[in-house]
Structure formats: structure tokens, C-alpha cells
C-alpha positions in Angstrom: 16.9 -23.2 -25.2 19.5 -22.0 -22.8 19.0 -18.8 -20.7 21.1 -16.5 -22.9 19.4 -17.7 -26.1 16.0 -17.4 -24.3 16.7 -13.7 -23.6 17.9 -13.1 -27.2 14.6 -14.7 -28.4 12.4 -12.8 -26.0 14.2 -9.5 -26.8 13.2 -10.1 -30.5 9.6 -10.7 -29.4 9.6 -7.6 -27.3 10.9 -5.6 -30.2 7.9 -6.6 -32.3 5.4 -5.6 -29.6 7.1 -2.7 -27.8 4.8 -0.1 -29.3 1.8 -1.8 -27.7 3.6 -1.7 -24.3 4.3 2.0 -24.8 0.7 2.7 -25.7 -0.4 1.1 -22.4 1.8 3.4 -20.5 0.7 6.4 -22.6 -3.0 5.8 -22.1 -2.9 5.3 -18.4 -0.6 8.3 -17.9 -2.8 10.5 -20.0 -6.0 9.4 -18.2 -5.2 9.8 -14.5 -8.0 8.6 -12.3 -8.2 8.3 -8.5 -8.7 5.1 -6.6 -12.0 3.3 -7.3 -12.7 5.7 -10.1 -10.4 4.2 -12.7 -13.1 3.4 -15.1 -11.3 4.4 -18.3 -8.1 2.8 -17.3 -9.5 -0.5 -16.1 -11.8 -0.8 -19.2 -8.9 0.0 -21.5 -6.8 -2.8 -20.0 -9.6 -5.3 -19.8 -10.5 -4.7 -23.4 -6.9 -5.0 -24.5 -6.5 -8.3 -22.7 -9.8 -9.7 -24.2 -8.5 -8.7 -27.7 -5.4 -10.8 -26.9 -7.3 -13.9 -26.1 -7.7 -13.6 -22.3 -10.9 -14.4 -20.5 -11.8 -11.3 -18.4 -14.0 -11.1 -15.4 -15.0 -7.5 -14.7 -16.2 -6.2 -12.3 -14.3 -8.6 -10.1 -15.2 -9.5 -6.5 -17.8 -6.6 -6.4 -15.1 -4.1 -7.2 -16.2 -2.0 -10.2 -12.7 -1.1 -11.4 -11.0 -4.5 -10.6 -10.6 -7.3 -13.0 -9.2 -10.8 -13.4 -7.9 -11.8 -16.9 -6.9 -15.4 -17.5 -5.1 -17.2 -20.3 -4.6 -21.0 -20.0 -2.1 -23.0 -22.1 -1.8 -26.5 -20.9 -0.8 -27.8 -17.5 1.7 -25.9 -15.4 2.0 -23.2 -12.7 -0.3 -20.2 -12.3 1.7 -17.0 -12.8 0.1 -13.7 -11.9 1.0 -10.2 -12.8 -0.5 -7.4 -10.7 -1.5 -4.2 -12.6 -2.1 -0.9 -10.9 -3.5 2.2 -12.5 -4.8 4.7 -9.9 -3.2 8.2 -9.8 -2.5 10.6 -7.0 -4.6 13.7 -6.3 -3.4 17.3 -6.7 -0.2 16.8 -8.7 -1.5 17.7 -12.2 -2.5 21.0 -13.7 -5.0 22.9 -11.6 -4.4 20.4 -8.8 -6.0 17.6 -10.9 -4.8 13.9 -10.4 -1.6 12.8 -12.0 0.7 9.8 -12.1 3.4 10.9 -9.7 3.4 7.3 -8.6 4.3 5.6 -11.9 1.3 3.3 -11.9 1.1 3.8 -15.7 4.5 2.1 -15.9 3.3 -0.8 -13.6 0.3 -1.3 -15.8 2.5 -1.4 -18.9 5.0 -3.9 -17.5 2.5 -6.3 -16.0 -0.1 -6.3 -18.7 2.6 -6.2 -21.3 4.4 -9.2 -19.8 1.1 -11.2 -19.6 0.3 -10.6 -23.2 3.8 -11.4 -24.4 4.0 -14.6 -22.3 0.6 -15.7 -23.7 2.1 -15.8 -27.2 5.0 -18.1 -26.2 2.9 -21.3 -26.3 5.8 -23.6 -27.0 7.9 -22.2 -24.2 5.3 -21.6 -21.4 2.8 -24.1 -20.2 0.5 -23.1 -17.5 -2.0 -20.3 -16.6 -1.4 -16.6 -16.8 -3.5 -14.3 -14.7 -3.5 -10.5 -14.9 -5.1 -8.9 -11.9 -6.4 -5.3 -12.2 -5.9 -4.0 -8.7 -7.5 -0.6 -8.0 -6.9 2.1 -5.4 -3.4 1.1 -4.2 -2.9 4.7 -3.1 -6.0 4.9 -1.0 -8.1 2.0 0.2 -5.7 -0.8 -0.9 -8.1 -3.0 -2.8 -5.5 -5.8 -3.1 -6.4 -6.3 0.6 -10.1 -6.8 -0.2 -9.2 -9.1 -3.1 -6.8 -11.1 -0.8 -9.6 -11.4 1.8 -11.9 -12.8 -0.8 -9.4 -15.5 -1.9 -8.3 -13.9 -5.2 -4.7 -15.1 -5.0 -5.2 -18.5 -3.3 -4.6 -20.4 -6.6 -1.5 -18.4 -7.6 1.9 -20.1 -7.6 3.9 -16.9 -8.1 2.9 -13.2 -8.3 5.1 -10.5 -9.9 5.2 -6.7 -9.7 7.9 -4.1 -9.9 7.8 -0.4 -9.1 9.8 2.6 -10.3 12.1 3.9 -7.7 15.3 5.8 -7.1 17.5 2.7 -7.6 17.1 -0.8 -8.8 16.9 -3.4 -6.0 15.1 -6.4 -4.8 15.2 -5.3 -1.1 11.7 -3.7 -1.0 10.1 -3.6 2.4 6.7 -2.6 3.7 5.4 -2.0 7.2 2.3 -3.6 8.5 -0.2 -0.8 9.2 -3.7 -0.1 10.5 -5.8 3.0 11.2 -7.7 3.6 14.4 -10.3 6.3 14.9 -11.2 6.9 18.6 -14.5 8.6 19.1 -15.3 9.8 22.6 -18.8 10.7 23.8 -19.1 12.9 26.9 -21.5 15.3 28.4 -21.6 19.0 27.4 -21.9 21.6 30.2 -20.9 25.3 30.6 -17.2 25.3 31.5 -17.6 28.1 34.0 -21.1 27.7 35.4 -21.3 23.9 36.1 -18.1 22.1 34.9 -18.6 19.4 37.6 -21.6 18.1 35.7 -19.7 17.6 32.4 -17.8 14.7 30.9 -14.9 16.1 28.8 -14.5 14.1 25.6 -11.5 16.3 24.7 -9.7 15.3 27.9 -10.1 11.7 26.8 -8.5 12.5 23.5 -5.6 14.3 25.2 -5.1 11.4 27.6 -5.0 9.0 24.7 -2.2 10.9 23.2 -0.3 11.0 26.5 -0.8 7.3 27.1 0.5 6.5 23.6 3.5 8.7 24.1 4.4 6.8 27.3 3.8 3.5 25.5 6.5 4.3 22.9 9.3 3.6 25.4 8.3 0.0 25.7 8.0 -0.7 21.9 10.5 -2.0 19.3 12.3 0.6 17.3 10.5 -0.3 14.0 7.1 0.8 15.4 5.6 4.0 14.1 2.5 5.6 15.7 1.3 8.9 14.4 -2.0 10.7 15.1 -4.1 13.8 14.8 -7.1 15.3 16.5 -9.9 15.4 14.0 -12.6 16.8 16.2 -11.9 18.8 19.4 -15.0 20.6 20.4 -16.9 23.7 19.2 -16.4 26.4 21.8 -13.9 27.0 24.6 -16.5 27.8 27.2 -18.3 24.5 26.6 -17.0 21.2 27.8 -16.8 19.1 24.6 -19.1 16.2 24.5 -18.0 14.7 21.1 -14.3 14.4 20.1 -12.3 12.2 17.7 -8.7 11.4 17.0 -7.1 9.3 14.3 -4.0 7.2 14.6 -1.9 5.1 12.2 0.0 2.2 13.8 2.9 0.6 11.9 5.4 -2.2 12.6 7.9 -4.2 10.6 6.1 -7.5 11.1 2.4 -8.4 11.1 2.5 -10.4 14.3 4.1 -7.6 16.3 1.9 -5.0 14.7 -1.2 -6.9 16.0 0.2 -6.7 19.5 0.9 -3.0 19.3 -2.5 -2.3 17.7 -4.2 -3.8 20.8 -1.9 -1.8 23.2 -2.9 1.4 21.4 -6.6 0.5 21.7 -6.0 0.0 25.4 -4.6 3.5 25.7 -8.0 4.8 24.5 -9.9 2.5 26.8 -7.9 3.8 29.8 -8.6 7.4 28.8 -12.3 6.6 28.6 -12.2 5.0 32.0 -10.3 8.0 33.6 -12.8 10.6 32.2 -16.0 8.7 32.2 -16.5 9.2 28.5 -17.9 6.5 26.2 -15.5 5.1 23.7 -16.3 4.0 20.1 -13.5 2.5 18.1 -13.8 2.8 14.3 -11.6 1.1 11.7 -11.6 3.6 8.7 -9.1 1.7 6.5 -7.9 -1.7 5.6 -5.2 -3.4 7.6 -2.0 -3.7 5.7 0.5 -6.5 6.2 4.2 -6.3 5.9 5.9 -7.6 2.7 7.2 -11.2 2.5 9.5 -11.6 -0.4 10.0 -15.2 -1.7 13.7 -16.0 -1.7 13.5 -18.4 -4.6 11.6 -15.9 -6.8 14.1 -13.2 -5.7 17.1 -15.2 -6.9 15.3 -16.1 -10.1 14.3 -12.5 -10.9 17.8 -11.2 -10.0 19.4 -13.6 -12.5 17.0 -12.6 -15.3 17.3 -8.9 -14.6 21.0 -9.2 -15.0 20.6 -11.1 -18.3 18.1 -8.5 -19.4 20.7 -5.8 -19.1 20.0 -4.2 -15.7 22.8 -2.6 -13.9 24.0 -4.3 -10.7 21.2 -4.2 -8.1 21.6 -1.8 -5.2 22.1 -3.1 -1.7 20.4 0.0 -0.2 17.1 -0.8 1.5 14.4 1.7 1.0 12.8 3.4 4.0 9.5 1.5 4.1 6.0 2.7 4.0 3.0 0.5 3.6 1.5 -1.2 0.5 -1.4 -3.6 -0.2 0.9 -6.0 -2.0 2.1 -7.0 1.5 -1.3 -8.8 2.0 -0.8 -10.6 -1.3 2.6 -11.8 -0.1 0.8 -13.6 2.8 -1.6 -15.3 0.3 0.8 -16.5 -2.4 4.6 -16.4 -3.2 5.4 -12.9 -4.3 8.1 -11.1 -6.1 8.2 -7.3 -5.7 11.1 -4.9 -6.2 12.2 -1.6 -7.6 13.4 -0.4 -10.9 15.7 2.7 -10.7 15.1 5.8 -12.8 16.5 9.3 -13.1 19.7 8.4 -11.2 17.8 8.9 -8.0 17.1 12.5 -8.7 13.4 12.2 -8.6 11.5 10.6 -5.8 8.2 8.7 -6.2 5.2 10.7 -5.0 6.9 14.0 -5.5 5.7 16.4 -8.3 9.0 16.2 -10.1 8.6 12.5 -10.6 5.8 13.1 -13.1 8.3 14.1 -15.8 10.0 10.7 -15.5 7.0 8.4 -15.0 6.3 8.2 -18.8 9.7 9.3 -20.1 11.8 7.6 -22.7 14.0 6.3 -19.9 10.9 4.8 -18.2 9.9 3.2 -21.5 13.3 1.5 -21.9 12.8 0.2 -18.4 9.4 -1.2 -19.5 11.2 -3.4 -22.0 13.9 -4.8 -19.7 11.3 -5.4 -17.0 8.9 -7.2 -19.3 11.9 -9.3 -20.5 12.8 -10.2 -16.9 9.2 -11.1 -16.0 8.6 -13.3 -19.1 11.9 -15.2 -18.8 11.4 -15.8 -15.1 7.9 -17.2 -15.8 9.1 -19.4 -18.6 11.9 -20.9 -16.4 9.3 -21.5 -13.7 7.0 -23.3 -16.1 9.9 -25.5 -17.3 11.1 -26.3 -13.8 8.5 -28.0 -11.6 11.1 -28.6 -8.9 11.6 -24.8 -8.6 7.9 -24.3 -8.3 7.9 -26.7 -5.4 10.8 -24.8 -3.8 8.9 -21.5 -4.2 5.9 -23.1 -2.5 7.9 -24.6 0.3 9.7 -21.3 1.0 6.3 -19.6 1.1 4.9 -22.1 3.6 7.9 -21.8 5.8 7.8 -18.0 5.8 4.1 -17.7 6.5 4.0 -20.3 9.2 6.3 -18.3 11.5 
């Protein structure tokens, strides 16, 4: 079957199943749950996959709202689709959670693609894995899953995200959080200040040192921090103060160097003041995003054949996402699907009206088509699978 006829056929299959895809988006959108609390959403998706012949492991890797659903049809590549389903706090009525992130759409496209692909037994040979990945907006559970080896047997992982424009130029910064906790000695600031050890001075010196450090860093580095505990009374020398910093950089290797430099700033502040320093790591470490060039070319071709408009060359301003860690564990395809002519920005309240709109649902269908046709071509082309793997090994060995 040639590529154009493949798309015609898959479009017919999608037409038969589109209501099921829309129901996934509807359910997740109507049951917004915060990270690690997505019990209704994850159970709904896991049950749906079981009903469609997938073997489901849930909880997965000691994560209550994570799951791994697998469908095997002969020998071939292992293709993974990554579902997200956590919502953002404060965007709904009465400041309740809501899907201003469009994760309902991600769940519909990835689970929908996996289910549809599992029905193409004559066209696809291999293993389909749907990963339920909780808490993308908070703790980034893909990182915990990556650290536990969840993606080590995957030949290609796919996910797309709603955005202002359609492109395959997604980026993400490596990121880590540092909490510096300084322990000093409290004394009366007027009566016997010479006996005190000022923990707040250590915090302020840390900020000063980091500000001086910026001049010697690459332009892609971002360091931003706040004082989280600065003392209790102005006439008492503070003996317990804290500050929190996020450190970001375009590449993991350079991020790791900057991360150590920032820690050294706090060590220097402790040395200057005599305060004791404790360094806490309150969040997971996020890696930058490595996009596999072979998968990018494959997905671009099938997006065009699925009816997508020409892809944008505009690179997004990067934040950080846990799929970056996945991209260091297996070949990864991640990109953006444009919606609302760029008038609504993800993570803004206005985006809620678009995340489950009729336009978003049309995008579900074309994205599922692109995913499924890409997976079928991979399964029928062992040489391409080798190219994907070789590109991945080359990228991650740098």
C-alpha cells in the first residue's frame, strides 16, 4: 500500500472510531485533576485500553496514577505513545483545576493512536506501548519513570502538544531546583550582634554571588530565585533562612556545570558568614529535549499527507518538560499542533475554551492519522528503525 492510499485507508478507520477519540478528550477535560491525583483520569484510560485488548500494569513503578499498557502483534519495533492527563490549578470555576494545558487533547491523541494502531494487524507488526505519565505540570513523573528504565526498550516514542502554531521545532531547557538552607545563631541585633551568625546575610550574599556569576555564563542560561524564609523579627539576627533557585540551560551537559557553580555561590556565602549550609533538591532534574531527526522527517511527511498546513519555522521560547528526560532514554518525536490562529496561549485562562473545542477535535483526527501512519511505516521499514537508533546513539553520546 503506497503512502497516499495508506492515508486514505487510515482516514476511513479514523472515521469509524472518531467518537471514541472525542470521548477520551471529553472525559479528561470534564474531570480535571492535579498531578499525582489523576485517579479518575488514569483509571478511565487504563480501563479503556484493557477493553481494547491491551495488557495494563497499574500502578506502574510505584506511581499510583501511572500505567503501562501493551499490545503485541508479532515481531517488529516497539512504538510508544505518551499520554498526559493532569490539569493546572486555579483556572476553573471557583479557582478549581482546569485543562488550560490541553492534556485532555494529548490523552486523546496518544491513547487514540495506540488503540487504532492495534487494530491494523495486517499493516503493523511490533509492540505498541501506551504510557500513562502523571504530573507533567508539577513533579514531572516521566523523569521518575525514565530513571526506573521504563523507556529503555522503546524504539520510538511519540507525543504532540497543542500550541500557537504547528511545528516540529519544539525545545526545552534542562532545569533543576536548589533550595539553600542556612543555619546561623540568633542574638539581639542591638544588644550583642557580635555573637550572632546571620543566616539572612548568607542568603543575600548568595544572590549577590549569583548575580556576579551571570556575566560568565552562556546566554541560554536562566537563573531565577526567591527568598522563602528571611527571619522573624528585625531586631533579632536571623538564625534560619532559606532561598529557592531554578537553574536552566539549553543543554544538559552545560546545565550540570552551571548547577555546580550556583551551589558554589552558596558555599561561599556560608564560608563568609560562618553559617551552616544545607542544600536540598526539592524537584526532579529536567533534561533538555533531543529530537530524533529521522523521526522528525517521518512525522513531517505524514503530517503533510494528513492535511496539516505547512509547518512553522518559528521556534518556541523554551521552558522545561519531563519529556526531555525521555528523549535521552529512547528516540523521541515531540512537536506542536497549532490552534486558534495563535490567539490563545497554552497555560493562559483563555486557552480553556480551545482545549476541547471543535477545532481541537479536528486536530485530534489529523494527529492520530500522522501518528498511526508514521508507526506503520516504521514497522514496515527495518532499515529506518536502524537509522532512528543510530541517530539517537550519536546524539546522546555527545
